[in-house]
Residue, then its C-alpha position, 0 to 999 in steps of 0.5 A: m500500500t505504501k508503494r502504491i501511495v509513493s507510486g501515485l505521488y511520482i505519477a502526480a509529480a510527473v503530470f504536474m511537471l508536464f503541464t507546467g512545462c507546457s504552460g511555460k512554453s506557451a508563455a514563452g511563445k506568447a512573449e516572442t510574438q508580443t509587439v515591441t516598439i522601437s522609437v527613432w529620432s532622425w532628420d530629413v533623408a536620414l530618417m527616410q533611409l532608416q524607415s526603409a531599413a525598418e520595413k526590411f527588418k520587419q520582414t524577419h521581425p513581424n512583431v516589431e513596430f517603429e515610431f519615427e519622429e522627424m526633427g532637425t539637428d537643432q531640435i534633436y540636440n535640444k531634446l537630447s541634452t534635456s533628456l540625457a540629463t534626466g534619463n527620460g524621454i529619449a528615443d531608442v535610436v538617435s541620429i547625431e552628427g559625427d563631429v558633435f557626438a564627442g560632446y555628448v559622450d563626454k558630458f553623458p558617458q553613460g547615456f548610450l549603449d556600449l556597441t563595442d561587441v557589435v561594431d567591427e572596426r575593420n569594416f568601417l572607414p577609420v575616420k568614422i571609427g574615430e568619431v564613435k570610439f572613446n576610452g577604448k569603447i565604441h558608443a555608436f554605429p558609424w553611418d554616412a561619411g564625407p570623403m572629399g574631392l575636387f568637383y570641377r567644371k570641364d567646360y570652364f577648364e577647356q575654355a581656359g586651356v587648363k588640364a585637370s591632371d595638371i592640378v596636383t598641388w594647391s600652387d597648381f590650383i592657384v595658377a589654374g584659377k588665375k587663368i580661368s578667371a581671366v578667360c571664362k565668363t558666367p551666364s550673367g557675364k561676370a568673371v568665373k572664380m575658381l572656388p567659393i570661399r567663406p572668409t568667416k569660417p575655418s573652411l579651407y584652413a581645416v582642409f589644409c590642416a587635415e592634409l597635413g595630418q592635424s586636427v584642432f586638438n591632440a589626443d590629450g585635449k591640447p589646442l594645436v593652432d600655433t603649430p608649424q602645420s597650422l601656420q602653414a595651413m593659414h598662410l596657404f588659405k591667405e595666399i589663395y584668398d589674396a590671389g583673387i580667385g575666390q567667390n565670397y559667400n555667407g551661409w548655405d543659400e549663397y553656397e548653393g548659389t555658386v552652383a546654381n549661378q555657375t559662378v565657380a569652376t571648382i568646389p572642394e567638397a565632400v561626396w554629398m555635394i553630388g546631390t546639391i549639384k544635381d539639384k541646383a544646376p540640372d542644366t549643367a549635366g555633363k559639364w562636371g568632373v571629379i578629381d582628387l583634392p590638390k595637395i600641399s606638396a607633390g608627395g603629400s596627402s589629399s584625403c580628408a572629410n567633411g560631414g557625416s553622422v552616426v547612430a547611437i542607442h539610448a542606454k536605457t532602452a527597454v529592448p537593448d538586444l533587439v535595438k542593437e540588432f536593428v541598428k547593426f542591420a540598418m548600418t551593415d546591410t550592403a543593399l540598404q547602404a547602396g540604396g541610401f546612397e543612390k536615393y539620398g546621397l548618404y555615402p556609407s562608411f561600411i566598406p563592404s558596401y562599395s562592392e555594390p554595383v552603384f559604386e562601380q558604375g559611372d554617373d551619367f550626370f558626370g559624363g559617365d565618369a566613375i566618380y565614386n572611385v575618388f571618394i572610395e580610395n580617399g575615404k579609406k586613407i583618412p585617419a581617425f583624428p582625435q575627437n574633442p567635446n569642445i571642437a564646435e566652440a573652438n571652430d567658432m573662435i578659429g572662424a573669428a581669427v580667419s575673418r580678422i586675417l582675411l578681411k582685416n589683414e591681421d598678422i597670421d603668426t601673431t593671431l594664431i599664437e594669441l588664439q592658442r593662448d585663448l583656447s588653452t585658457k578656455f579649455a584647460r583641463 
């Protein structure tokens, strides 16, 4: 009888375990099919590209929904600063410009997920890894990049007898610019200038510093505006300005106007300028080409960048693994990256994307030239410069110095030595 009781208890226990096991599987299955929402803050074409990525992601993740909120960069940054301070009210996924990201990581080091385990540095342009890596950790996914080239008007060059292949250095560039200004006329009858110049911003000075391998700050946060490289860069900027080959502009609208009004023969700019040229001057199709930027010296570098963004994940997201999976998918699916470039001009920093056909074929607007090779090759060579949270404010101070040097003829060496002192005092650590 005792054996029968014990046997009955074993059977009851087994039945109980069977039913609770089934119940557990049912609960797990229900959790897997429960709808999850991922929120996203982004802007303009970047948001549209993330929406395309979301639609493709949902094909394999039908239980995931997305909430997209379109904002300009200023709106995002205003909300981001407030929300990071409180830890609340932030989207799971946030687009941030690469050159300002360091400021947020510095002020809110625990604000974003550590993505070191999901970002393979070897597959991204070094300059973009430099924007997201701090203290040995990667805090965001690199996204679109801005490797630069020299956009030039083939027709203006031909009229002036200038060969693009002859422009190797910036000295060559100045000589060519004087020839073009002396010969070529805009549709309105004015002399064509060689390039647009904004005399109140770092602009070309920053390009020259980058070609010389230097940024505004070193890795220890020390300003570098009184170095031989910085002085050389500013003297060259002044030389180009004084040569009279530049078309002054103030603000983005006037910058676009140099394209629309056909007032310049070249534009030293990032790959995204392709979209601006096509949009603002559609009737110039077939008249443009792209070559490497001129170099400081024949043996120097012509690789530098301007612009681009990263994608960060809020550290307090409720579904960190799922959000990381989505962002990794959006940033590393080569077909998506190629589509974002083709539709919106978002040049990917994910190197395997360059094997997609769009990067190998010629562009009809540019006379069928395979112009993307210039940006692909130069993009890989751009180093990862030290990032600094004070870069935006420092650039404002540099811009003020540029204005005094170019417009008021202040002495270059004296101005930059004084600027070094001011920056060192303001941003002392």
